[in-house]
Legacy VTK file of the C-alpha trace (Angstrom):
# vtk DataFile Version 3.0
C-alpha trace
ASCII
DATASET POLYDATA
POINTS 225 float
-36.649 -2.649 -86.545
-37.589 -6.335 -86.469
-33.948 -7.212 -87.246
-32.469 -4.798 -84.676
-31.631 -7.435 -82.045
-31.239 -10.464 -84.309
-27.500 -11.325 -84.520
-26.638 -12.510 -88.025
-23.787 -14.932 -88.653
-20.987 -13.633 -90.944
-22.417 -15.277 -94.080
-25.950 -13.940 -93.507
-24.596 -10.500 -92.574
-22.613 -10.361 -95.815
-25.672 -11.320 -97.876
-27.948 -8.905 -96.012
-25.628 -5.924 -96.485
-24.682 -6.524 -100.138
-26.948 -4.688 -102.646
-25.854 -7.141 -105.357
-27.052 -10.166 -103.374
-30.565 -11.512 -103.837
-30.880 -11.598 -100.023
-30.069 -7.892 -99.663
-32.229 -6.655 -96.756
-34.227 -9.896 -96.909
-35.523 -10.544 -93.401
-37.131 -14.010 -93.751
-33.837 -15.856 -93.265
-33.945 -19.339 -91.723
-30.282 -20.102 -91.254
-29.097 -23.276 -89.476
-26.206 -21.278 -87.954
-27.807 -18.084 -86.640
-31.462 -18.915 -86.358
-34.273 -18.671 -85.750
-34.306 -20.748 -82.569
-36.913 -22.027 -80.155
-36.292 -21.726 -76.450
-38.431 -22.200 -73.357
-38.523 -19.962 -70.270
-40.701 -20.920 -67.307
-42.096 -18.445 -64.779
-39.458 -19.236 -62.150
-36.603 -18.616 -64.594
-38.240 -15.373 -65.741
-38.510 -14.102 -62.158
-34.828 -14.883 -61.593
-33.775 -13.219 -64.835
-32.640 -16.445 -66.534
-34.274 -15.688 -69.862
-31.503 -16.014 -72.451
-31.351 -18.987 -74.840
-29.127 -21.786 -73.567
-28.247 -25.200 -74.948
-30.656 -26.816 -72.464
-33.700 -24.589 -72.908
-33.336 -24.671 -76.705
-32.864 -28.447 -76.949
-35.972 -29.251 -74.886
-38.152 -26.251 -75.782
-40.841 -28.079 -77.746
-41.078 -30.968 -75.276
-41.418 -28.541 -72.348
-44.131 -26.613 -74.180
-46.072 -29.838 -74.761
-45.605 -30.849 -71.122
-46.816 -27.432 -69.955
-50.037 -27.724 -71.955
-50.664 -31.350 -70.945
-50.287 -30.388 -67.276
-53.071 -27.839 -67.635
-50.790 -24.821 -67.438
-50.762 -21.687 -69.582
-48.195 -21.232 -72.355
-47.157 -17.958 -74.002
-46.217 -18.704 -77.597
-44.658 -16.335 -80.100
-46.686 -16.205 -83.306
-46.655 -14.172 -86.511
-48.273 -11.059 -85.044
-46.961 -11.177 -81.485
-47.429 -13.513 -78.551
-50.441 -15.742 -77.913
-51.655 -17.411 -74.730
-52.495 -21.086 -75.108
-53.996 -23.719 -72.845
-55.814 -27.045 -73.130
-59.341 -26.170 -74.252
-60.723 -29.416 -72.781
-59.483 -28.543 -69.268
-62.074 -26.461 -67.404
-59.646 -25.504 -64.620
-57.115 -24.233 -67.143
-59.797 -22.144 -68.825
-60.909 -20.664 -65.499
-57.331 -19.791 -64.577
-56.655 -18.233 -67.979
-59.788 -16.120 -67.653
-58.736 -15.010 -64.155
-55.194 -14.057 -65.167
-56.259 -12.407 -68.417
-59.121 -10.547 -66.664
-61.576 -11.856 -69.221
-64.446 -13.412 -67.262
-67.094 -13.901 -69.959
-65.970 -13.100 -73.509
-65.635 -16.243 -75.691
-62.133 -17.607 -76.308
-60.901 -18.565 -79.768
-59.776 -22.148 -80.355
-57.092 -23.616 -82.586
-57.081 -27.175 -83.911
-54.542 -29.072 -85.947
-56.800 -30.273 -88.767
-60.230 -30.026 -90.313
-61.352 -33.381 -88.888
-61.020 -32.033 -85.347
-62.972 -28.910 -86.290
-65.731 -31.145 -87.682
-65.846 -33.065 -84.400
-66.416 -29.836 -82.462
-68.699 -27.924 -84.818
-71.425 -28.429 -87.413
-69.545 -27.101 -90.434
-71.020 -26.010 -93.735
-68.950 -26.037 -96.949
-68.582 -22.267 -96.464
-67.133 -22.743 -92.975
-64.666 -25.313 -94.268
-63.585 -23.122 -97.169
-62.895 -20.218 -94.809
-61.009 -22.389 -92.313
-58.725 -23.690 -95.074
-58.223 -20.361 -96.852
-54.685 -18.904 -96.935
-55.638 -16.233 -94.383
-56.514 -18.940 -91.799
-59.044 -16.701 -90.015
-60.981 -17.361 -86.832
-64.329 -18.638 -88.144
-67.464 -18.461 -86.023
-69.073 -21.905 -86.271
-72.124 -23.516 -84.617
-71.190 -25.884 -81.829
-71.892 -29.495 -82.731
-75.404 -30.594 -81.874
-75.622 -32.655 -78.685
-77.458 -36.003 -79.097
-80.845 -36.205 -77.408
-79.705 -38.970 -75.077
-77.334 -36.601 -73.245
-74.401 -34.228 -73.310
-70.971 -35.121 -74.589
-68.487 -36.480 -72.077
-64.801 -35.774 -71.534
-63.995 -38.976 -73.459
-65.860 -37.653 -76.528
-63.920 -35.814 -79.255
-66.722 -33.192 -79.317
-66.382 -32.372 -75.608
-65.630 -28.772 -74.650
-66.235 -27.159 -71.247
-68.763 -24.336 -71.086
-65.928 -21.979 -70.082
-64.781 -21.831 -73.722
-67.747 -19.743 -74.848
-70.356 -19.181 -72.126
-73.928 -18.377 -73.138
-73.450 -18.927 -76.867
-73.950 -21.836 -79.208
-71.089 -20.812 -81.488
-67.319 -21.265 -81.293
-64.569 -19.183 -82.870
-62.193 -21.730 -84.371
-59.097 -21.660 -86.594
-56.625 -24.113 -88.055
-52.926 -24.098 -87.175
-51.325 -21.533 -89.478
-47.574 -21.492 -88.748
-45.007 -24.310 -88.823
-44.540 -23.964 -85.054
-48.270 -24.409 -84.472
-48.292 -27.467 -86.739
-45.351 -29.112 -84.966
-46.854 -28.352 -81.549
-50.170 -29.995 -82.499
-48.344 -32.967 -83.985
-46.431 -33.548 -80.743
-49.572 -33.101 -78.626
-51.454 -35.617 -80.780
-48.747 -38.219 -80.180
-49.386 -38.323 -76.438
-53.142 -37.797 -76.039
-56.159 -40.063 -76.653
-58.193 -37.228 -78.194
-57.180 -34.770 -80.931
-55.704 -31.700 -79.209
-57.730 -28.500 -79.003
-56.080 -25.346 -77.677
-57.354 -21.968 -76.649
-55.256 -19.532 -78.676
-55.833 -15.954 -77.603
-53.895 -12.704 -77.609
-51.206 -12.397 -74.932
-52.440 -9.448 -72.924
-54.610 -8.656 -69.958
-58.067 -7.260 -70.663
-57.849 -3.735 -72.047
-54.097 -3.877 -72.714
-52.275 -4.123 -76.074
-50.861 -7.467 -77.192
-47.248 -8.357 -76.296
-45.076 -8.192 -79.407
-41.396 -8.636 -78.545
-39.537 -11.159 -76.391
-38.431 -8.743 -73.672
-41.890 -7.190 -73.461
-43.483 -10.625 -73.118
-41.032 -11.702 -70.401
-41.778 -8.522 -68.431
-45.562 -8.511 -68.839
-46.443 -12.209 -68.973
-44.212 -13.736 -66.285
-47.196 -13.955 -63.924
LINES 1 226
225 0 1 2 3 4 5 6 7 8 9 10 11 12 13 14 15 16 17 18 19 20 21 22 23 24 25 26 27 28 29 30 31 32 33 34 35 36 37 38 39 40 41 42 43 44 45 46 47 48 49 50 51 52 53 54 55 56 57 58 59 60 61 62 63 64 65 66 67 68 69 70 71 72 73 74 75 76 77 78 79 80 81 82 83 84 85 86 87 88 89 90 91 92 93 94 95 96 97 98 99 100 101 102 103 104 105 106 107 108 109 110 111 112 113 114 115 116 117 118 119 120 121 122 123 124 125 126 127 128 129 130 131 132 133 134 135 136 137 138 139 140 141 142 143 144 145 146 147 148 149 150 151 152 153 154 155 156 157 158 159 160 161 162 163 164 165 166 167 168 169 170 171 172 173 174 175 176 177 178 179 180 181 182 183 184 185 186 187 188 189 190 191 192 193 194 195 196 197 198 199 200 201 202 203 204 205 206 207 208 209 210 211 212 213 214 215 216 217 218 219 220 221 222 223 224
């Protein structure tokens, strides 16, 4: 079913359909001819039905995703288990808007960072926390928020700064490390153009009480707003 609308090139199709080939029915194909591909669809294009991959929206997909996040907007990103909603976790207005659109006014939001050093800047990590964060499963780990110095709260210029909207009324943060190549490349590009290490909210792409969006067409229909 996951291969049902993935058009294979002739060489991949021959390998996939040949029982004598080591790639017989092997789905994790990364072929430079037939895919996979990144492409970017903004809300206006989705409303107008311009959602297919084109040379333009594939060539600039990663740059447009980075620009979207830097502008404080919300990005839907396809991950391993379906789509995720991402925004700049240091931008209070972005967090408020994400909460409004997702109908999630109070529940804490999980964060993703690109490396362990950024996680250490945000949280007081024990060796157990660090081992979990770096484990192959790359889980969301509940960690105590970094202690604020007695002389005052952290500022927006501080690597430890996070708005209260991330996790209201709790001293802990759910945090995870980037766990797919796309996540890693996205964080690398964000780090190139920002003074502080990037921190993103990374939460399931659904409104409160609804199931997560899995496929492309479902995401375009349900997440265009």
